[in-house]
C-alpha positions in Angstrom: 75.6 251.3 85.0 76.7 254.6 86.6 79.2 252.7 88.8 80.7 251.1 85.7 81.0 254.5 84.0 82.8 256.0 87.1 85.2 253.0 87.1 86.0 253.4 83.4 86.6 257.1 83.9 88.9 256.4 86.8 90.8 253.9 84.7 91.2 256.4 81.9 92.6 259.0 84.3 95.0 256.5 85.8 96.2 255.5 82.3 96.5 259.1 81.2 98.5 259.9 84.3 100.8 257.0 83.7 101.4 258.1 80.1 102.1 261.7 81.2 104.5 260.5 83.9 106.3 258.3 81.5 106.6 261.1 78.9 108.0 263.5 81.6 110.5 260.8 82.8 111.7 260.2 79.2 112.0 264.0 78.6 114.0 264.5 81.8 116.2 261.6 81.1 116.9 262.8 77.6 117.7 266.3 78.9 120.0 264.8 81.5 121.9 262.8 78.9 122.1 265.8 76.6 123.4 268.0 79.5 126.1 265.4 80.3 127.2 265.4 76.7 127.2 269.1 76.2 128.4 270.3 79.6 131.5 268.0 79.7 134.7 270.0 79.4 138.2 268.5 79.6 140.4 270.1 82.3 143.0 272.5 81.0 146.6 272.0 81.7 147.4 275.6 80.8 145.0 278.6 80.6 143.8 280.0 77.3 145.9 282.9 76.1 144.2 286.3 76.6 142.4 286.9 73.3 143.6 283.6 72.0 141.6 281.3 69.8 139.6 278.4 71.1 137.9 275.6 69.1 135.6 272.9 70.4 133.9 270.2 68.4 130.2 270.6 68.1 128.9 267.1 68.7 125.5 267.9 67.2 126.8 269.4 64.0 130.6 269.2 63.5 130.4 270.9 60.1 128.5 274.0 61.1 131.5 276.2 61.9 133.2 275.3 58.6 136.5 275.1 60.4 136.5 271.4 61.1 137.2 269.2 58.1 137.3 265.5 58.8 138.5 264.7 55.3 136.6 261.4 55.3 133.2 259.9 56.3 132.2 260.3 60.0 129.1 258.6 61.4 127.0 259.8 64.4 126.4 257.1 67.0 123.6 256.7 69.6 125.8 257.7 72.5 126.5 261.1 70.9 130.0 260.2 69.7 131.2 259.9 66.1 132.7 257.0 64.3 135.7 257.4 61.9 138.2 255.1 60.2 135.9 252.9 58.1 137.5 253.6 54.8 136.1 252.4 51.5 139.7 252.1 50.1 140.8 250.1 53.1 143.8 252.4 53.9 142.5 253.3 57.3 144.1 256.8 57.3 142.3 259.6 59.1 143.4 263.3 59.0 140.8 265.5 60.6 141.8 269.1 60.4 140.9 272.2 62.4 141.7 275.1 60.0 142.5 278.7 60.6 139.9 281.1 59.1 141.2 283.9 56.8 142.5 286.9 58.7 143.0 285.0 62.0 146.3 284.1 63.7 147.7 280.6 63.0 148.0 277.9 65.6 151.3 277.8 67.4 151.4 277.5 71.3 148.5 275.1 71.7 146.8 272.5 73.9 145.1 269.8 71.8 142.7 267.5 73.5 140.4 264.6 72.4 138.6 261.6 73.8 138.6 258.4 71.7 137.8 254.7 71.8 139.6 252.3 69.4 137.1 249.7 68.4 139.0 247.8 65.8 142.4 247.6 64.1 143.1 247.2 60.4 145.4 244.3 60.8 147.3 242.3 63.4 150.6 243.8 64.4 153.6 242.3 66.3 154.3 245.0 68.9 157.5 243.3 70.3 159.9 244.0 67.4 160.6 247.6 68.0 159.1 250.0 70.6 158.6 252.7 67.9 157.4 250.4 65.1 153.6 249.9 65.8 151.7 251.6 63.1 148.3 251.5 64.7 148.2 254.8 66.4 146.4 258.0 67.5 148.3 261.3 66.8 147.5 264.9 67.5 149.8 267.4 65.6 150.2 271.0 64.8 152.6 273.7 63.4 152.2 273.2 59.7 149.9 273.5 56.7 148.4 270.9 54.5 150.6 267.8 54.0 150.8 267.1 50.3 153.4 266.2 47.6 152.5 269.4 45.7 153.7 271.7 48.6 156.0 269.5 50.7 157.6 272.4 52.6 154.2 273.3 54.1 154.1 269.9 55.8 155.9 270.7 59.0 154.6 269.2 62.3 155.2 268.2 65.8 153.4 264.9 66.5 152.2 263.6 69.9 151.7 259.9 69.4 149.8 257.2 71.4 150.2 253.7 70.0 147.6 251.1 70.5 149.9 249.1 72.7 150.1 252.0 75.2 153.5 253.4 74.1 153.7 257.2 73.7 156.2 259.2 71.7 157.0 262.5 69.9 158.1 262.8 66.3 159.1 265.8 64.2 158.4 266.3 60.5 160.5 269.0 58.8 158.9 268.5 55.4 156.5 266.1 53.9 157.5 263.3 53.5 161.3 263.3 53.5 161.8 265.2 56.8 160.7 262.7 59.4 162.9 262.2 62.5 163.1 259.2 64.7 160.7 259.2 67.6 161.8 260.6 71.0 160.5 260.6 74.5 159.2 257.0 74.0 157.6 255.8 77.2 155.2 253.0 78.3 152.3 255.4 79.0 149.5 253.0 79.7 148.0 249.5 79.1 146.8 248.7 75.6 144.1 251.1 74.6 141.7 248.9 72.5 138.0 249.1 73.4 138.0 251.7 76.1 137.6 255.5 76.3 140.9 257.4 76.6 141.7 261.0 76.8 144.8 262.2 74.9 146.2 265.7 75.2 149.3 267.2 73.6 150.8 270.6 74.4 153.5 272.5 72.5 154.9 276.0 73.2 158.0 278.0 72.4 160.7 278.8 75.0 164.0 280.6 75.2 162.9 283.6 73.1 161.4 281.4 70.4 164.6 279.4 69.8 163.3 276.1 71.2 160.0 274.3 71.7 158.7 272.3 74.6 156.4 269.3 74.0 154.2 267.6 76.6 151.7 264.7 76.5 149.0 263.8 79.0 146.6 260.9 79.3 143.2 260.4 81.0 143.2 256.6 81.0 140.1 256.2 83.3 137.8 258.5 81.4 137.2 260.7 84.5 138.9 263.9 83.5 142.0 263.2 85.6 145.1 263.9 83.5 148.6 262.5 84.0 151.7 263.7 82.3 153.3 260.8 80.4 156.3 262.5 78.7 158.0 265.8 77.8 160.6 266.9 75.4 162.6 270.0 74.5 163.9 270.5 71.0 166.6 273.2 70.7 168.4 271.5 67.9 170.3 268.2 67.2 167.1 266.3 66.5 167.8 265.4 62.9 165.7 264.1 60.0 166.2 260.4 59.7 166.7 260.4 55.9 169.8 260.5 53.7 171.0 263.9 52.6 170.1 263.0 49.0 166.4 262.7 50.0 166.3 265.5 52.6 167.8 268.1 50.3 166.0 266.9 47.2 163.3 269.5 48.1 164.5 273.1 48.6 162.8 274.1 51.9 165.8 276.1 53.0 166.0 274.4 56.4 168.8 272.6 58.2 168.4 268.9 58.8 167.7 269.5 62.5 165.3 272.4 61.9 163.5 273.5 65.1 159.8 273.9 64.4 159.1 277.2 66.2 156.9 278.4 63.4 153.1 278.5 63.6 150.8 276.7 61.1 147.2 277.1 59.9 146.1 273.5 60.6 145.8 271.3 63.7 145.2 267.7 62.9 143.6 264.7 64.7 145.2 261.7 63.0 144.9 258.0 63.1 146.5 255.1 61.2 145.2 251.5 60.9 142.3 251.8 63.4 138.6 252.4 63.5 137.6 254.6 66.4 135.0 256.7 68.1 135.7 260.3 69.1 134.2 263.2 71.1 135.2 266.3 73.0 137.9 267.4 70.6 139.3 270.9 71.2 142.2 273.2 70.4 143.2 276.2 72.4 145.9 278.8 72.2 147.6 278.8 75.6 149.4 281.1 77.8 153.1 280.0 77.8 154.2 279.1 81.4 
């Protein structure tokens, strides 16, 4: 009987040890995965301006800083990323804003970064008709306020666009919605981007004593924090709104039709159209102009 008791005690100790070892392994694995998610930082193309603003998405609680406003439902996923684009009204338009708190300087010379994974499109699109026509896209933009019909002149922006077929482009919006230009710097940046993690980074900064603006786009197509420049563009004028005069001047914004957007704006926006996507590692930084 005593031998039987000793054997049972030994079994209990072995089982307890296995449980403790499994719990420690799970805890370490959870910490490792958490550390990967929280320690990741996208490489900077340009350094942050001394005293400049920086904003980084809090993956655990995006709403905590009260600066980030997704404007629609976002859903936390098991891998730590967030899902957006599932719209109850089936319009598949996302405008996630990073606002400027009262009393702080607005966004102007900025580097805007985000990682995303397109998991579905709203509808089939023929990409061969016109290189600038696909309307399933990811767009980061800045240099304006809220885009609305009630205050159309606030809706200025410089838009760095990545289409789902891999084309990249820039577009200017002089007012909302009658001041759009045609796209420029259209390039074949990468393969189609559906169902894979992609890093997209756009940069804009004033040059020539604030009379012109330079725009640059970068891509991390292998999700390894290696960034490649895909296009660049300078606007110093002669980039006109692609609308008739009767429409462009129907709103009195007191701007020429080739207005150069050297102004700042209170909002930076992470935009998408006609896609459902995951996102993480969003950031906006005021940069030192090279």
